[in-house]
Phi, psi and omega in degrees: 000139177247169178241130182256130176234119183215161171242140184236139174227141171276125178266124191289327184207168181294332173304307175297322181298320180286333175296313179297321183296330181275352182296140177243353183207145178212117179051036179089351177270137176278134175269131182286172182300323175091162177216151178269133180225129175260127177227152177235123175254128175243118177264137184228159175198175174283162178305328180268007180052051183297318180295316179294320177300329179271004177085029179234152171237134180245128186226137170261125177244129177241131179169147181065024180075024179221163176239129178229124178253133185226135172248125184242137172283135177285132179210148179294152177263160174250093187062238178274355183277129180234123177235129184214149170270144184215155175237133183236153177208112177287136176228160179279335180205172178281120176225162184287156183305326179298338182265004176288160175293148178306143182163175183298324181295313182296314180294324179295312182295316183296320175303322181282325181289324186062231179270357185276151177275170173266140176232156180280127175279303184196174184231140175236123179250132183226143166248113194246138174250105191250135177218156179264147171252116185237153179210119179062038181077004179248129183274113179273330184200169175235129181256135179230121174264121188240131169258106192260133174231115177260131177239115185211125176052041179079004180246160181224150169214138178240140174202168175251142186218145176243131176236140168232116184250128177295141170274179177294332181268003179263163182240161177294327179298320178291326177296317180299323180292326174296319178296319181294320177299315182297321181296326178285324188265335186223156174263095179244150180257116177304134181258117181272354184246142174278171179292333174296315182290323179297319179298318175297319183295323177290322180293317184269344175068030178215165188272037179203164176282136177256111186272358176073179182282156177272142175281171180297335179284350186235043182293326186289138180290142178287158178298150175301139177285128171232120179263121179251134186234146179255130175270156180299158176303137177093351178291132181258158182302327179295335176295323175295315177305313182297320181295318175302316179300314180297329181276001177082024178263140171263145179207161175213153179284122182267327179201159176218145178202158174228141186218139173249117180247146172235116183266143180225153174205178173279173177298320179277005180059045183288332177287309180308315182299335180262008180080021184255138170239131176242120177219158180253127177263126180289329185291315180252007176046052179228150168271132184244126182251112188240128180241117181050051176081357182241127179289124178262319183219154166218142189212137179294144178185195176241153182294333182268009177195123177290149174297141179276339181225162177111179187293325173292317177299321182293316182293321179295317178304325181280335185259339188229143179270345180227167183287125183284079184252010179268119180283127183262322191201144167247123186221132171251124183248123175246113186241129174241124181256123185255142163262130188242139180220144169212178179294328180271337185226087188282344187218101175219141178242136183225121177259123174259116189244107177265125186249139165241121191241143175211153176257124181282350183254316192255141181280077182233151177299144174297150184230158171243160181204153179228125176234155177240138175238124182257130183266124184274342182299127178089000179218153181287161184295325184291322176299318180291314179301321181294318178296314179300320176299314180297312182294322178305317180288322186286329187242005181059051183274162172229148180292135180267112180259139176097173183281172181303314184304311180300316180297317185293318183290324180295317178299325181280342179077035179243157184293148174290162180302136182087351173049058176292142182291125179302149184299331181299343179265001183268142177300151178229158177299136177098344177295140171280168173302326180293317177297313177298324177298318180293325176292319181296310180294318177289331179290320174295324179294323178296316180299315177302313179299321182294327186258351183296311185300320180291325176294316177302316178276359175058043183285327186202135180299341182287340173298317182288323179297313180294326177293317180298315178299319179297321176297320179295316181297318180295319180296321178291325178301318178297329179280319185287320181261036184306326187280346185250357181258145172298124185304321182293313181295319184299315182292325178294313179301315180298317179298313183288330175291321177300319179298309183287332180292321178297319178293322178294316187296325180299320183283313186298312178303321177293320179300318179295317183293314179302313179297320182293317184286337180298331178267326183287328175301329177284325182299318183272004176061038179292146180289162186297322179299318179294316177304315182296320183292317180297315180299318183296317177298312183291324179292324174297320175297319179293322176304316177295318183291322177297322180296317177295323181290318179298322180295317175298318182288336178269002189272158176296329177299316179290323176293327179293318176301312178297325181289320177299315181295318184289334184257008183298131179245161180280162177268120182310317184295322181295323182291322188284321189262344187284172176284173172290155184298321179297323178291315182300317178293321181293317178303316182292319175296316177297325175293318178296318177296325182293325181293323177289326182296332178292335178280337185297344178283351186257144173286149181293333179297330183287342190275127175281164179302324174296318179292322178293327173293320178298320179292320174304319177297320178299319178294318181297319180294320179298313181304309183301315180300319178294319184291318176308316187256000184307313183299346183238002185241000170100179189291328179295334176293320178294325176292326181294317178302311177305314183291328176295325183295323179298315179294315182301319177300315177296309180289333179291316179293321175300313183295315179304316180296322180295316174299320178298320178300320177294319178295310182300321177298323179290332182290345176297340181269355175292128177305323181294338181249334185294328188272002182241120180303314183298329178290320178296319177295320178293320174300322177294325178293322177295317181297321179294327177296324181291319181294326177293322174301314179301319180294320179293323178285332172295323178291322174298316178297327176303317181293319178297317186290331175297341181240031181296339179294348177300326176308314183285331175292321177295318180295327177277358178082021183258355179245118187290331187217153174268160180278163175254000000 
């Protein structure tokens, strides 16, 4: 599913239309020569308008010798700005949905249609003059001048329209600069309606969208529309009042409230990734479970402990595999709800939400924010869109996408739950190897920064794990990009990464062992005193290792390492003389595969535990190389990564059991265990259990290794799927 962002204007006459057509430049962007395209759009739905009722529009487009079917989500516009999610499918001819290729568009449309057929609603015929808006060789947007003719229900309407659609390389800021330039140079009227809405209005002959009857599958009412807008930093509530007064609206405060919230999630952001927000409200002393903006459950409790039973506890158990104990955000919300009236809009609700934000994990300055929420209930969509457009222009507002938690964390400038890597650190087409190297190192530094506070506070062992993985990836990047890094900086980064990785490894290895033994002690039926003694010994070791790690993570030395990685720049000579990034990536992946290929001549029985560990490292290096270049090298690289994970998991479990044998053997010298015969017997049983695990993983590796040539088939594009 992709997202379309475009601006629409109605052009009042042919004089203005030709003025735009004659333009060669707009806001510093060069307009291409352009081409004339004739397209015919046919909009369809079921007789009961099931797609429209679910918030979708289905369009068939014919033109230029091709057929393109598109399903667009209906969404309110912000003045001239229209943003919609859409699904597209090119076809050779018009065929019914059951005959479409498998995919998201087919499954979506068939689910909405049910047993009903598709019928034509109306037709839109356009003569389009299409041009690109370019700057520095980059196409930021596409401008289209359209002569539109709508045919619906025996009626016709003709009008002229200008559209500017952002490309994947354009930004909203650039779009706004284009709109500002158009506003200065021409008299254009912002269009709040899409061509689909224009066709519906002509078809139904009334001033609103007719969504039709609901089918039996859609008895539940859709959620109320709420349009949320973000105000620029520093905007006060009084500015909203003043803007409403200037625009001729009467208003009164309907309610006021203040609430202090504490948001929580798991280390991996499992709630956030599912559109779930969990927060504790100090005012009502309740835990609130919110899914996609709608509160599902609220339950009394304490901030220092989630309820173990009840609706919130049940929902959390179904949504998350671990306890959501990581504090994400502290927020004070002051909300004023206004009732707004005017001659044209007698029933509108506007909530002014003033936020005070702070991060309980990251050392960043507190922030304030102001958001507006417009209530669609009791007013038509056009009344609300009209007010939203006026306020947007008056206060320079932006549409607020995503849940409150996401907006607040972005405003604070801290990572989202689960710390997803920002897109700016991902390789892109046209990047040189040196640029990709800089992105990888700065991206791993970003991951390290994101996980450091949680590791220092010891909130979840996975913070240490993710930190350790980031250091490993960064150390390997120094090795992989050896030819494009400044040698002195490279050596410094590798040395410092080795130092912090050693501290992380001491804690992580104990975390893995403690988690493993917690279940294995039950398997060998060890007595409670032995379990307590082993746990106490390992916990004491972990406390010492954690103390050293926390000291290291809080040191100026560690901060200097992160700063050096974040500011790493490419070498101009390397960029000028080096290969293209895709060629560089393919060669490095091929080289990594070649190193594994030299091992495939050997039987798995010949390999010692040390050699299996070396082979595991080779798979890890192949995986990291593939991941670094995956965004620019295609799907077979993603399959290669999945295959590497299978080998890594197998050899990793073998290595973890091997390390456990060494640690458990050393525990026999601990006074608390050495003096007890039953303790030594239990240690022997634990050691044998690790050896059983090693044997099982060797057997699994035998099966995997017999099909090792699959790796090369995947890279050559001959294997359709990776194993699980």
